[in-house]
C-alpha positions in Angstrom: 215.7 131.2 216.6 216.4 130.2 213.0 219.8 132.0 213.3 220.6 130.1 216.5 219.8 126.8 214.9 221.8 127.6 211.8 224.8 128.5 213.9 224.9 125.2 215.7 225.5 126.9 219.0 223.4 127.1 222.2 221.9 130.5 223.1 224.8 131.7 225.4 227.4 130.8 222.8 225.3 132.4 220.0 224.9 135.5 222.1 228.7 135.8 222.6 229.6 135.1 219.0 226.9 137.0 217.1 225.2 139.5 219.4 227.8 140.8 221.9 230.7 140.2 219.5 233.3 141.4 222.0 231.3 144.3 223.2 230.2 144.7 226.9 227.3 142.4 227.8 224.1 144.4 227.8 221.5 141.7 228.1 220.2 142.3 224.6 219.6 138.7 223.8 217.7 138.2 227.0 215.5 141.1 226.1 214.8 139.7 222.7 213.9 136.3 224.1 211.6 137.8 226.7 209.9 140.1 224.2 210.9 143.3 226.1 212.5 144.4 222.8 212.9 143.0 219.4 215.5 143.0 216.6 215.0 145.3 213.6 215.8 144.4 210.1 219.2 146.1 210.3 220.1 143.6 213.0 218.9 140.7 210.9 221.0 141.9 208.0 224.1 142.0 210.2 223.5 138.4 211.3 223.0 137.4 207.7 226.5 138.6 206.9 227.9 136.2 209.5 225.3 133.4 209.0 224.2 133.3 205.3 220.7 132.1 204.5 219.1 133.3 207.8 217.5 136.6 206.7 214.7 134.9 204.8 212.9 133.9 208.0 212.8 137.5 209.1 211.2 138.6 205.8 208.5 135.9 205.8 205.0 137.3 205.3 203.5 134.9 207.9 204.6 137.3 210.7 202.3 140.0 209.3 199.4 137.5 209.1 199.9 136.4 212.7 199.6 139.9 214.2 196.5 140.1 216.4 195.2 143.3 214.8 192.6 144.1 212.1 193.9 143.6 208.6 192.6 145.1 205.4 191.5 142.7 202.6 193.8 144.6 200.2 196.8 143.9 202.5 196.1 140.2 202.6 195.5 140.1 198.8 199.0 141.7 198.3 200.5 139.0 200.4 198.7 136.3 198.5 199.6 137.8 195.1 203.3 137.4 196.0 202.9 133.7 196.3 200.3 132.8 193.7 200.1 132.7 189.9 196.6 133.5 188.6 194.2 131.3 190.6 196.8 128.8 192.0 199.4 129.0 194.7 203.0 129.2 193.4 205.3 128.5 196.2 209.1 128.7 196.0 210.9 125.9 194.1 211.7 123.0 196.3 208.9 124.0 198.7 207.0 120.7 198.1 206.9 118.4 201.1 209.4 115.6 200.9 207.2 112.5 201.4 206.6 110.9 198.0 207.9 114.1 196.4 204.3 115.3 196.0 203.2 118.9 195.6 199.4 119.1 195.4 198.2 121.8 193.0 196.0 124.0 195.1 193.7 126.7 194.0 194.2 129.8 196.1 190.9 129.4 198.0 191.3 125.6 198.5 192.5 125.4 202.1 191.9 121.6 202.2 194.5 121.0 199.5 196.9 123.2 201.5 196.4 120.9 204.5 197.4 118.0 202.3 200.8 119.6 201.6 201.9 118.9 205.1 204.4 121.6 205.2 205.0 125.3 206.2 203.6 126.6 202.9 200.4 124.8 203.3 200.0 126.4 206.8 200.9 129.8 205.4 198.4 129.6 202.6 195.6 128.5 204.9 196.3 131.3 207.4 196.3 133.9 204.5 192.9 132.7 203.3 191.5 132.7 206.9 192.7 136.3 207.4 191.3 137.3 204.0 187.8 135.9 204.9 188.1 137.5 208.4 188.8 140.9 206.9 186.1 140.7 204.4 183.5 139.5 206.9 182.6 136.2 205.4 182.1 134.2 208.6 181.3 130.9 207.0 184.4 130.8 204.9 186.5 132.2 207.7 185.5 129.4 210.1 186.3 126.7 207.5 189.7 128.3 206.6 190.7 128.8 210.2 189.9 125.2 211.1 192.2 124.1 208.2 194.9 126.5 209.5 195.0 124.6 212.7 194.9 121.3 210.8 197.9 122.5 208.7 199.9 123.5 211.7 201.5 120.0 212.4 203.0 120.1 208.9 204.5 123.5 209.5 206.0 122.4 212.9 208.0 119.7 211.1 210.3 122.5 210.0 213.3 122.5 212.4 213.4 126.3 212.5 209.7 126.6 213.5 209.3 123.6 215.9 210.9 125.4 218.9 208.2 128.1 218.5 205.4 125.6 218.4 203.6 126.5 221.6 204.0 130.2 221.1 202.7 129.9 217.5 199.7 127.9 218.6 198.9 130.5 221.3 199.1 133.3 218.7 196.6 131.4 216.5 194.3 131.0 219.5 194.5 134.8 220.0 193.5 135.3 216.4 190.6 132.8 216.9 189.5 134.7 220.0 189.2 138.0 218.0 185.7 136.7 217.2 183.9 135.9 220.4 181.5 133.4 218.8 184.5 131.3 217.7 184.7 129.8 221.2 181.2 128.4 220.6 181.9 127.0 217.2 184.9 124.8 217.9 187.9 124.1 220.1 191.4 123.0 219.3 193.1 120.0 220.9 196.8 121.0 221.2 197.8 117.4 222.1 196.8 116.2 218.7 198.7 119.0 217.0 202.0 118.4 218.8 201.6 114.6 218.5 201.2 114.8 214.8 204.0 117.4 214.5 206.4 115.0 216.2 205.2 111.8 214.5 207.4 111.0 211.5 204.6 108.7 210.1 201.9 111.3 210.2 200.2 111.6 206.8 197.8 114.5 206.2 196.9 113.5 202.6 193.8 111.2 202.4 195.2 109.5 199.3 198.0 108.0 201.5 196.1 107.2 204.7 197.0 103.7 205.8 194.5 100.8 205.7 193.7 98.7 208.8 194.4 95.1 207.7 191.9 93.7 210.2 188.9 95.9 209.0 190.0 96.9 205.5 189.0 100.5 206.4 191.1 103.7 206.1 192.7 104.8 209.3 192.1 108.6 209.5 194.4 110.8 211.5 192.9 112.4 214.6 191.3 115.8 213.9 192.6 118.6 216.2 189.3 120.4 215.7 186.8 119.4 218.3 183.3 120.6 219.4 183.6 123.1 222.2 181.2 121.3 224.4 183.5 118.2 224.2 186.6 120.1 225.1 185.2 123.3 226.6 188.5 124.8 227.7 190.2 124.6 224.4 190.4 127.4 222.0 188.4 129.9 224.1 191.4 132.1 224.8 195.1 132.1 224.6 196.9 130.6 227.6 198.2 133.2 230.0 201.5 131.3 230.6 202.8 132.4 227.2 204.8 135.5 226.3 203.2 138.2 224.2 203.4 138.2 220.4 206.5 140.5 220.6 208.4 137.6 222.2 207.5 135.3 219.4 208.6 137.9 216.9 211.8 138.4 218.8 212.6 134.7 218.8 212.4 134.5 215.0 214.1 137.9 214.7 211.3 140.2 213.4 210.3 143.8 214.2 206.6 144.0 215.1 
């Protein structure tokens, strides 16, 4: 999907220019979009030659963290080590969110500060910590980090290359949540809040910049997408059946499972 956006073409035009490339039509793009098959890295490299600066999405570590399979603590720790320096996250230069040019310094385990970033990297870091606690069996820390992963999702979905995958990405997170049956009893997720915040240019995740209501003088907090399951009993219990499998999400970004 990132390559399609970068090309400036619609999907049929992109397919003709970068997938078929004069060859007989074989329905490969349709199979990628449906999840019946998926591109391998060689394919992504070929596209990179025609569309520079597209391969990086294929290589993002987030796709490994999103797989609905058990993951070893050592595997998550290796991923975290590639993006951290000592006890603090060290994201790529220029990765700070644009509003006010801020980049909160976050300790690796501080998922609340990651939510404050309001960008893709905050979401990625929170997800990594959630999977780390899941793999190590620390349920209390896992629940806290997973809640913050959902809270960080609106910031990530402000990325143009990620927003078209928003519903699929949320469904995959719900599948990860459902890996622990008790999670449906702990909290639900209000998707309406997530997508409303993702599409709201004025949404502010950092409490230091929350607006003040002039009539009351009180801080106006953004709505929390995390809700008690008895309030919204249908949310967060299982992934919605209308969505494609994870293979389809990986195919849309161009990633081998």
